[in-house]
A tleap script that builds the chain and sets N, CA, C and O, in Angstrom:
source leaprc.protein.ff14SB
mol = sequence {
  NMET SER LEU ASP ASN ASP TRP GLU SER ILE
  ARG PRO ASP ARG GLY PHE ARG ALA ALA ASP
  ALA GLY MET GLY ILE LEU ARG ILE THR LEU
  LEU PHE GLY SER ALA ALA VAL ALA LEU ALA
  LEU ILE ALA ALA PRO PHE LEU ASP SER GLN
  THR ARG ALA ALA ARG ASP GLY PHE ALA GLY
  VAL ASP ALA MET SER THR GLY SER ILE GLY
  HIE ARG ASP THR TYR THR LEU ARG ARG SER
  VAL LEU GLN PRO LEU PRO SER SER ILE CYS
  VAL ILE ARG SER ASP GLY ARG ARG SER GLY
  ASP CCYS
}
set mol.1.N position { -32.009 -27.982 25.339 }
set mol.1.CA position { -31.653 -28.115 26.714 }
set mol.1.C position { -31.643 -26.584 27.885 }
set mol.1.O position { -31.423 -25.373 27.869 }
set mol.2.N position { -31.983 -27.520 28.660 }
set mol.2.CA position { -32.381 -26.544 30.000 }
set mol.2.C position { -31.461 -26.552 30.771 }
set mol.2.O position { -31.010 -27.643 31.120 }
set mol.3.N position { -30.870 -25.281 31.297 }
set mol.3.CA position { -29.756 -24.864 32.016 }
set mol.3.C position { -28.674 -25.214 32.378 }
set mol.3.O position { -27.497 -25.012 32.079 }
set mol.4.N position { -29.598 -26.129 33.510 }
set mol.4.CA position { -28.928 -27.719 34.680 }
set mol.4.C position { -28.416 -28.646 33.159 }
set mol.4.O position { -27.208 -28.846 33.041 }
set mol.5.N position { -29.069 -29.011 32.396 }
set mol.5.CA position { -27.617 -29.561 31.402 }
set mol.5.C position { -26.341 -29.031 30.379 }
set mol.5.O position { -25.457 -29.551 29.699 }
set mol.6.N position { -26.797 -27.749 30.696 }
set mol.6.CA position { -25.535 -26.951 30.416 }
set mol.6.C position { -24.458 -27.405 31.650 }
set mol.6.O position { -23.417 -28.059 31.707 }
set mol.7.N position { -25.092 -26.869 32.344 }
set mol.7.CA position { -24.453 -26.189 34.266 }
set mol.7.C position { -23.152 -27.907 34.035 }
set mol.7.O position { -21.942 -27.865 34.254 }
set mol.8.N position { -23.882 -29.083 33.598 }
set mol.8.CA position { -24.094 -30.844 33.551 }
set mol.8.C position { -22.189 -31.181 32.856 }
set mol.8.O position { -21.016 -31.505 33.047 }
set mol.9.N position { -23.589 -30.628 31.734 }
set mol.9.CA position { -21.589 -30.482 30.533 }
set mol.9.C position { -21.085 -30.549 30.975 }
set mol.9.O position { -20.482 -31.538 31.394 }
set mol.10.N position { -20.928 -28.430 31.372 }
set mol.10.CA position { -19.514 -28.332 31.942 }
set mol.10.C position { -18.461 -28.839 33.105 }
set mol.10.O position { -17.253 -29.050 33.204 }
set mol.11.N position { -19.250 -28.885 33.651 }
set mol.11.CA position { -18.784 -29.362 35.236 }
set mol.11.C position { -19.605 -30.854 35.758 }
set mol.11.O position { -20.380 -30.517 36.653 }
set mol.12.N position { -19.707 -32.432 35.500 }
set mol.12.CA position { -20.560 -32.851 35.541 }
set mol.12.C position { -20.184 -33.634 37.054 }
set mol.12.O position { -20.921 -34.533 37.458 }
set mol.13.N position { -19.133 -33.256 37.732 }
set mol.13.CA position { -18.454 -34.305 38.706 }
set mol.13.C position { -18.514 -32.729 39.861 }
set mol.13.O position { -17.647 -31.924 40.203 }
set mol.14.N position { -20.205 -32.887 40.215 }
set mol.14.CA position { -19.521 -32.332 41.810 }
set mol.14.C position { -19.588 -33.110 43.200 }
set mol.14.O position { -19.179 -33.018 44.358 }
set mol.15.N position { -20.479 -34.069 42.241 }
set mol.15.CA position { -20.049 -35.102 43.788 }
set mol.15.C position { -18.273 -35.216 44.906 }
set mol.15.O position { -17.147 -34.837 44.585 }
set mol.16.N position { -18.682 -35.783 46.003 }
set mol.16.CA position { -17.453 -35.798 47.347 }
set mol.16.C position { -17.505 -37.392 46.485 }
set mol.16.O position { -18.039 -38.332 45.896 }
set mol.17.N position { -16.515 -36.707 47.010 }
set mol.17.CA position { -14.954 -38.253 46.425 }
set mol.17.C position { -14.349 -38.699 48.395 }
set mol.17.O position { -14.136 -37.930 49.332 }
set mol.18.N position { -14.283 -39.769 48.338 }
set mol.18.CA position { -13.093 -40.444 49.371 }
set mol.18.C position { -11.544 -39.727 49.313 }
set mol.18.O position { -10.904 -38.846 49.887 }
set mol.19.N position { -11.425 -40.512 48.449 }
set mol.19.CA position { -10.307 -40.703 47.293 }
set mol.19.C position { -9.746 -38.853 46.844 }
set mol.19.O position { -8.588 -38.791 46.430 }
set mol.20.N position { -10.331 -37.828 46.909 }
set mol.20.CA position { -9.738 -36.161 47.357 }
set mol.20.C position { -9.467 -36.069 48.779 }
set mol.20.O position { -8.399 -35.635 49.209 }
set mol.21.N position { -10.732 -36.604 49.759 }
set mol.21.CA position { -10.257 -35.896 50.806 }
set mol.21.C position { -8.940 -36.834 51.406 }
set mol.21.O position { -8.319 -36.093 52.168 }
set mol.22.N position { -8.281 -38.199 51.344 }
set mol.22.CA position { -7.273 -38.543 51.703 }
set mol.22.C position { -6.685 -38.047 51.153 }
set mol.22.O position { -5.713 -37.978 51.905 }
set mol.23.N position { -6.361 -37.447 50.123 }
set mol.23.CA position { -5.063 -36.528 49.461 }
set mol.23.C position { -5.204 -35.336 50.044 }
set mol.23.O position { -4.203 -34.700 49.714 }
set mol.24.N position { -5.978 -34.579 50.822 }
set mol.24.CA position { -6.047 -33.454 50.975 }
set mol.24.C position { -5.076 -34.212 52.845 }
set mol.24.O position { -4.059 -33.873 53.449 }
set mol.25.N position { -5.997 -35.142 53.042 }
set mol.25.CA position { -4.718 -35.386 54.705 }
set mol.25.C position { -3.150 -35.164 54.632 }
set mol.25.O position { -2.257 -34.383 54.962 }
set mol.26.N position { -3.477 -36.731 53.786 }
set mol.26.CA position { -1.948 -36.790 53.717 }
set mol.26.C position { -0.736 -35.561 53.622 }
set mol.26.O position { 0.387 -35.363 54.085 }
set mol.27.N position { -2.000 -34.675 52.455 }
set mol.27.CA position { -0.367 -33.412 51.367 }
set mol.27.C position { -0.356 -32.271 53.216 }
set mol.27.O position { 0.637 -31.620 53.539 }
set mol.28.N position { -1.634 -32.323 54.076 }
set mol.28.CA position { -1.052 -31.556 55.215 }
set mol.28.C position { -0.619 -32.309 56.406 }
set mol.28.O position { -0.122 -31.755 57.386 }
set mol.29.N position { -0.804 -33.524 56.313 }
set mol.29.CA position { 0.132 -33.922 57.005 }
set mol.29.C position { 1.631 -34.422 56.611 }
set mol.29.O position { 2.368 -34.837 57.505 }
set mol.30.N position { 1.972 -34.386 55.558 }
set mol.30.CA position { 3.407 -34.400 55.076 }
set mol.30.C position { 3.733 -33.057 55.089 }
set mol.30.O position { 4.952 -32.893 55.136 }
set mol.31.N position { 2.850 -31.664 55.056 }
set mol.31.CA position { 3.536 -30.523 55.604 }
set mol.31.C position { 3.671 -30.179 56.539 }
set mol.31.O position { 4.660 -29.515 56.848 }
set mol.32.N position { 2.563 -30.553 57.505 }
set mol.32.CA position { 3.567 -31.244 59.242 }
set mol.32.C position { 4.140 -31.392 59.589 }
set mol.32.O position { 4.878 -30.748 60.335 }
set mol.33.N position { 4.112 -32.824 59.051 }
set mol.33.CA position { 5.669 -32.899 59.527 }
set mol.33.C position { 7.139 -32.679 58.735 }
set mol.33.O position { 8.264 -32.867 59.198 }
set mol.34.N position { 6.756 -32.212 57.372 }
set mol.34.CA position { 8.815 -31.844 57.634 }
set mol.34.C position { 8.698 -30.247 57.696 }
set mol.34.O position { 9.541 -29.658 57.020 }
set mol.35.N position { 7.500 -29.211 58.621 }
set mol.35.CA position { 8.001 -28.437 59.344 }
set mol.35.C position { 8.459 -29.207 60.466 }
set mol.35.O position { 9.577 -28.809 60.794 }
set mol.36.N position { 7.960 -30.352 61.343 }
set mol.36.CA position { 8.157 -30.731 63.033 }
set mol.36.C position { 9.934 -30.757 62.364 }
set mol.36.O position { 10.893 -30.019 62.590 }
set mol.37.N position { 9.802 -31.692 61.682 }
set mol.37.CA position { 11.824 -32.303 60.986 }
set mol.37.C position { 12.268 -30.765 60.757 }
set mol.37.O position { 13.276 -30.390 61.356 }
set mol.38.N position { 11.776 -30.111 60.163 }
set mol.38.CA position { 12.878 -28.758 59.942 }
set mol.38.C position { 13.057 -27.898 61.346 }
set mol.38.O position { 14.176 -27.723 61.827 }
set mol.39.N position { 11.901 -27.397 61.935 }
set mol.39.CA position { 12.053 -26.941 63.737 }
set mol.39.C position { 13.215 -27.811 64.175 }
set mol.39.O position { 14.356 -27.525 64.538 }
set mol.40.N position { 12.429 -29.219 63.997 }
set mol.40.CA position { 13.714 -30.094 65.455 }
set mol.40.C position { 15.106 -30.381 64.548 }
set mol.40.O position { 15.765 -31.404 64.738 }
set mol.41.N position { 15.416 -29.557 63.725 }
set mol.41.CA position { 16.994 -30.106 62.740 }
set mol.41.C position { 17.116 -27.870 63.122 }
set mol.41.O position { 18.206 -27.301 63.154 }
set mol.42.N position { 16.151 -27.335 63.274 }
set mol.42.CA position { 17.198 -26.447 64.452 }
set mol.42.C position { 17.536 -25.929 65.447 }
set mol.42.O position { 18.386 -25.059 65.636 }
set mol.43.N position { 16.287 -26.912 66.736 }
set mol.43.CA position { 16.326 -26.109 68.009 }
set mol.43.C position { 17.535 -26.927 67.925 }
set mol.43.O position { 18.582 -26.371 68.260 }
set mol.44.N position { 17.602 -28.551 67.410 }
set mol.44.CA position { 18.655 -29.103 68.223 }
set mol.44.C position { 20.474 -28.697 68.886 }
set mol.44.O position { 21.142 -28.926 69.895 }
set mol.45.N position { 20.660 -27.819 67.266 }
set mol.45.CA position { 21.916 -27.551 67.992 }
set mol.45.C position { 21.722 -26.179 69.166 }
set mol.45.O position { 22.439 -25.911 70.130 }
set mol.46.N position { 20.847 -25.675 68.814 }
set mol.46.CA position { 20.002 -23.968 69.414 }
set mol.46.C position { 20.454 -25.092 70.555 }
set mol.46.O position { 21.546 -25.439 71.006 }
set mol.47.N position { 19.146 -25.470 70.785 }
set mol.47.CA position { 19.321 -26.309 72.456 }
set mol.47.C position { 20.048 -26.917 73.166 }
set mol.47.O position { 20.059 -26.674 74.373 }
set mol.48.N position { 20.945 -27.980 72.551 }
set mol.48.CA position { 22.575 -28.213 72.704 }
set mol.48.C position { 23.399 -27.092 73.357 }
set mol.48.O position { 23.883 -26.944 74.480 }
set mol.49.N position { 23.380 -26.448 72.369 }
set mol.49.CA position { 24.691 -24.818 73.543 }
set mol.49.C position { 23.771 -23.805 74.949 }
set mol.49.O position { 24.463 -23.217 75.780 }
set mol.50.N position { 22.448 -23.747 75.015 }
set mol.50.CA position { 21.702 -23.168 75.750 }
set mol.50.C position { 22.705 -23.839 76.936 }
set mol.50.O position { 23.319 -23.224 77.807 }
set mol.51.N position { 22.667 -25.662 76.629 }
set mol.51.CA position { 22.858 -26.644 78.344 }
set mol.51.C position { 23.785 -26.729 77.749 }
set mol.51.O position { 23.269 -27.154 76.716 }
set mol.52.N position { 25.158 -26.652 77.458 }
set mol.52.CA position { 26.811 -25.704 77.648 }
set mol.52.C position { 26.973 -24.391 78.321 }
set mol.52.O position { 27.547 -23.919 79.302 }
set mol.53.N position { 26.171 -24.003 77.302 }
set mol.53.CA position { 26.342 -22.576 78.740 }
set mol.53.C position { 25.994 -22.461 80.202 }
set mol.53.O position { 26.627 -21.896 81.094 }
set mol.54.N position { 24.410 -23.373 80.282 }
set mol.54.CA position { 24.197 -23.753 82.088 }
set mol.54.C position { 25.435 -24.245 82.737 }
set mol.54.O position { 25.962 -23.859 83.780 }
set mol.55.N position { 25.846 -25.315 81.788 }
set mol.55.CA position { 26.763 -26.382 83.116 }
set mol.55.C position { 28.129 -25.371 82.453 }
set mol.55.O position { 28.979 -26.182 82.820 }
set mol.56.N position { 28.497 -24.887 82.160 }
set mol.56.CA position { 29.811 -24.385 81.750 }
set mol.56.C position { 29.792 -23.073 83.432 }
set mol.56.O position { 30.644 -22.765 84.265 }
set mol.57.N position { 28.293 -22.666 83.186 }
set mol.57.CA position { 28.396 -21.717 84.334 }
set mol.57.C position { 28.569 -22.613 85.348 }
set mol.57.O position { 29.150 -21.841 86.110 }
set mol.58.N position { 28.498 -24.060 86.199 }
set mol.58.CA position { 29.335 -24.695 87.847 }
set mol.58.C position { 31.089 -25.369 86.725 }
set mol.58.O position { 31.140 -26.503 86.249 }
set mol.59.N position { 31.852 -24.680 86.628 }
set mol.59.CA position { 32.846 -25.168 85.962 }
set mol.59.C position { 33.812 -25.473 87.496 }
set mol.59.O position { 34.132 -24.544 88.238 }
set mol.60.N position { 34.027 -26.327 87.659 }
set mol.60.CA position { 34.861 -26.796 89.027 }
set mol.60.C position { 34.009 -27.814 89.762 }
set mol.60.O position { 34.709 -28.578 90.427 }
set mol.61.N position { 32.106 -28.163 89.879 }
set mol.61.CA position { 31.678 -28.032 90.567 }
set mol.61.C position { 31.172 -29.723 89.874 }
set mol.61.O position { 31.080 -30.127 88.715 }
set mol.62.N position { 30.939 -30.357 91.156 }
set mol.62.CA position { 30.111 -31.808 90.515 }
set mol.62.C position { 29.159 -31.848 90.916 }
set mol.62.O position { 29.263 -32.215 92.086 }
set mol.63.N position { 28.027 -31.657 90.617 }
set mol.63.CA position { 27.404 -31.472 90.517 }
set mol.63.C position { 26.242 -32.805 90.386 }
set mol.63.O position { 25.159 -32.794 89.801 }
set mol.64.N position { 27.027 -34.153 91.304 }
set mol.64.CA position { 26.261 -34.834 90.839 }
set mol.64.C position { 26.334 -35.589 92.178 }
set mol.64.O position { 27.330 -35.191 92.782 }
set mol.65.N position { 25.699 -36.476 92.841 }
set mol.65.CA position { 25.586 -36.529 94.946 }
set mol.65.C position { 24.846 -38.106 94.216 }
set mol.65.O position { 24.364 -38.283 93.097 }
set mol.66.N position { 24.986 -38.912 95.190 }
set mol.66.CA position { 25.083 -40.396 95.514 }
set mol.66.C position { 23.738 -40.444 96.680 }
set mol.66.O position { 23.167 -41.530 96.775 }
set mol.67.N position { 23.282 -39.391 97.474 }
set mol.67.CA position { 22.934 -39.511 98.451 }
set mol.67.C position { 23.441 -40.328 100.233 }
set mol.67.O position { 22.864 -40.213 101.314 }
set mol.68.N position { 24.945 -41.256 99.805 }
set mol.68.CA position { 25.367 -42.517 100.228 }
set mol.68.C position { 25.872 -41.968 101.207 }
set mol.68.O position { 26.625 -41.173 100.645 }
set mol.69.N position { 26.054 -41.759 102.649 }
set mol.69.CA position { 26.993 -41.786 103.778 }
set mol.69.C position { 27.096 -43.126 103.766 }
set mol.69.O position { 26.394 -44.097 103.485 }
set mol.70.N position { 28.849 -42.746 104.393 }
set mol.70.CA position { 29.818 -44.182 105.143 }
set mol.70.C position { 29.199 -44.392 106.189 }
set mol.70.O position { 28.241 -43.833 106.724 }
set mol.71.N position { 29.989 -45.474 106.512 }
set mol.71.CA position { 29.901 -45.310 107.943 }
set mol.71.C position { 30.739 -45.406 109.093 }
set mol.71.O position { 31.169 -46.514 109.414 }
set mol.72.N position { 31.113 -44.093 109.950 }
set mol.72.CA position { 32.107 -43.662 109.845 }
set mol.72.C position { 32.312 -44.495 111.762 }
set mol.72.O position { 32.145 -45.701 111.943 }
set mol.73.N position { 32.666 -43.545 112.866 }
set mol.73.CA position { 32.989 -43.840 113.794 }
set mol.73.C position { 31.493 -43.339 114.354 }
set mol.73.O position { 30.931 -42.586 113.560 }
set mol.74.N position { 30.733 -43.630 115.610 }
set mol.74.CA position { 29.216 -42.714 116.632 }
set mol.74.C position { 30.079 -41.422 117.308 }
set mol.74.O position { 31.277 -41.182 117.162 }
set mol.75.N position { 29.475 -40.968 117.783 }
set mol.75.CA position { 29.834 -40.650 118.701 }
set mol.75.C position { 28.760 -40.267 119.682 }
set mol.75.O position { 27.876 -41.099 119.883 }
set mol.76.N position { 28.708 -38.769 120.514 }
set mol.76.CA position { 27.475 -38.404 120.982 }
set mol.76.C position { 28.130 -37.330 121.776 }
set mol.76.O position { 29.195 -37.438 122.384 }
set mol.77.N position { 27.231 -36.096 121.684 }
set mol.77.CA position { 27.658 -34.528 122.638 }
set mol.77.C position { 26.683 -34.116 122.916 }
set mol.77.O position { 25.656 -33.849 122.291 }
set mol.78.N position { 27.108 -34.019 124.307 }
set mol.78.CA position { 26.717 -33.422 125.023 }
set mol.78.C position { 27.306 -32.047 125.907 }
set mol.78.O position { 28.437 -31.625 126.148 }
set mol.79.N position { 25.693 -31.520 126.303 }
set mol.79.CA position { 26.261 -29.906 126.539 }
set mol.79.C position { 24.807 -29.868 128.282 }
set mol.79.O position { 23.619 -30.064 128.540 }
set mol.80.N position { 26.566 -29.336 129.142 }
set mol.80.CA position { 25.690 -28.818 130.398 }
set mol.80.C position { 24.970 -27.789 130.842 }
set mol.80.O position { 25.521 -26.812 130.334 }
set mol.81.N position { 23.954 -27.367 131.567 }
set mol.81.CA position { 23.873 -26.601 132.222 }
set mol.81.C position { 24.862 -26.286 133.400 }
set mol.81.O position { 25.006 -25.103 133.710 }
set mol.82.N position { 25.195 -26.754 133.728 }
set mol.82.CA position { 25.990 -26.816 134.815 }
set mol.82.C position { 27.877 -26.888 134.314 }
set mol.82.O position { 28.726 -26.741 135.194 }
set mol.83.N position { 28.348 -27.162 132.612 }
set mol.83.CA position { 29.143 -26.374 132.820 }
set mol.83.C position { 29.700 -25.313 133.114 }
set mol.83.O position { 28.922 -24.606 133.755 }
set mol.84.N position { 30.649 -24.859 132.965 }
set mol.84.CA position { 30.722 -22.990 133.140 }
set mol.84.C position { 30.518 -21.727 131.845 }
set mol.84.O position { 30.087 -20.578 131.751 }
set mol.85.N position { 31.198 -22.898 130.880 }
set mol.85.CA position { 30.487 -21.624 129.236 }
set mol.85.C position { 29.833 -22.399 128.862 }
set mol.85.O position { 29.759 -23.626 128.938 }
set mol.86.N position { 29.213 -21.473 128.336 }
set mol.86.CA position { 27.258 -22.281 127.725 }
set mol.86.C position { 27.829 -23.023 126.888 }
set mol.86.O position { 27.706 -24.232 127.090 }
set mol.87.N position { 28.783 -22.499 125.465 }
set mol.87.CA position { 29.109 -23.480 125.080 }
set mol.87.C position { 30.284 -24.257 124.824 }
set mol.87.O position { 30.939 -24.268 123.782 }
set mol.88.N position { 30.523 -25.013 126.054 }
set mol.88.CA position { 30.385 -26.298 126.277 }
set mol.88.C position { 30.020 -27.416 125.871 }
set mol.88.O position { 28.789 -27.408 125.863 }
set mol.89.N position { 30.492 -28.589 125.455 }
set mol.89.CA position { 30.348 -29.266 124.529 }
set mol.89.C position { 31.829 -30.737 125.137 }
set mol.89.O position { 33.055 -30.735 125.034 }
set mol.90.N position { 31.111 -31.474 125.563 }
set mol.90.CA position { 31.890 -33.083 125.931 }
set mol.90.C position { 30.715 -34.343 124.657 }
set mol.90.O position { 29.539 -34.660 124.477 }
set mol.91.N position { 32.295 -34.656 124.042 }
set mol.91.CA position { 32.216 -35.755 122.778 }
set mol.91.C position { 32.987 -36.524 123.788 }
set mol.91.O position { 34.116 -36.469 124.275 }
set mol.92.N position { 31.022 -37.892 124.012 }
set mol.92.CA position { 31.461 -38.884 123.613 }
set mol.92.C position { 31.807 -40.406 122.572 }
set mol.92.O position { 30.848 -41.141 122.333 }
set mol.93.N position { 33.201 -40.774 122.013 }
set mol.93.CA position { 33.035 -41.961 120.978 }
set mol.93.C position { 32.558 -42.886 121.047 }
set mol.93.O position { 31.352 -42.645 121.098 }
set mol.94.N position { 32.735 -43.962 121.088 }
set mol.94.CA position { 32.155 -45.266 120.917 }
set mol.94.C position { 32.180 -45.975 121.721 }
set mol.94.O position { 31.168 -46.444 122.242 }
set mol.95.N position { 33.932 -46.384 122.202 }
set mol.95.CA position { 34.762 -46.916 122.403 }
set mol.95.C position { 35.210 -46.120 124.264 }
set mol.95.O position { 36.166 -46.242 125.029 }
set mol.96.N position { 33.726 -45.238 124.297 }
set mol.96.CA position { 34.346 -44.503 125.129 }
set mol.96.C position { 35.128 -43.621 125.738 }
set mol.96.O position { 35.019 -43.251 126.907 }
set mol.97.N position { 36.139 -43.184 124.736 }
set mol.97.CA position { 36.306 -42.191 125.414 }
set mol.97.C position { 35.471 -40.446 125.552 }
set mol.97.O position { 34.393 -39.945 125.871 }
set mol.98.N position { 36.737 -40.086 125.102 }
set mol.98.CA position { 36.132 -38.421 125.936 }
set mol.98.C position { 37.036 -37.069 125.203 }
set mol.98.O position { 38.237 -36.796 125.204 }
set mol.99.N position { 35.991 -36.489 124.678 }
set mol.99.CA position { 37.190 -35.438 124.873 }
set mol.99.C position { 36.205 -34.186 124.821 }
set mol.99.O position { 35.022 -34.417 125.072 }
set mol.100.N position { 36.633 -32.724 124.482 }
set mol.100.CA position { 35.844 -31.567 125.166 }
set mol.100.C position { 35.844 -31.249 126.319 }
set mol.100.O position { 36.832 -31.469 127.021 }
set mol.101.N position { 35.040 -30.818 126.664 }
set mol.101.CA position { 34.876 -30.335 128.316 }
set mol.101.C position { 33.761 -30.806 128.791 }
set mol.101.O position { 32.628 -30.326 128.749 }
set mol.102.N position { 34.222 -31.961 129.334 }
set mol.102.CA position { 33.854 -33.363 130.063 }
set mol.102.C position { 34.435 -33.138 131.318 }
set mol.102.O position { 34.370 -34.002 132.193 }
savepdb mol mol.pdb
quit
């Protein structure tokens, strides 16, 4: 027997098999998948408590805003350089009523 044959008798299968690679990928996927699930289970309650603390900092303030403004009364503000006081303002309503320094 030659030296090569002795080595083959000790370790006959030295070739690459696709099944072994598939099992390795499966093991890696299961490892990282279970790590991601564990992280999600730990991080979810922690992040929930953080958002509650931030939300409670605005106690009594409604942060919801719609941006809609109802149509009320239309008016015009007039200021004139001919008024005796520089802060004099004349308010003219849509029905013609006047108030202020007109």
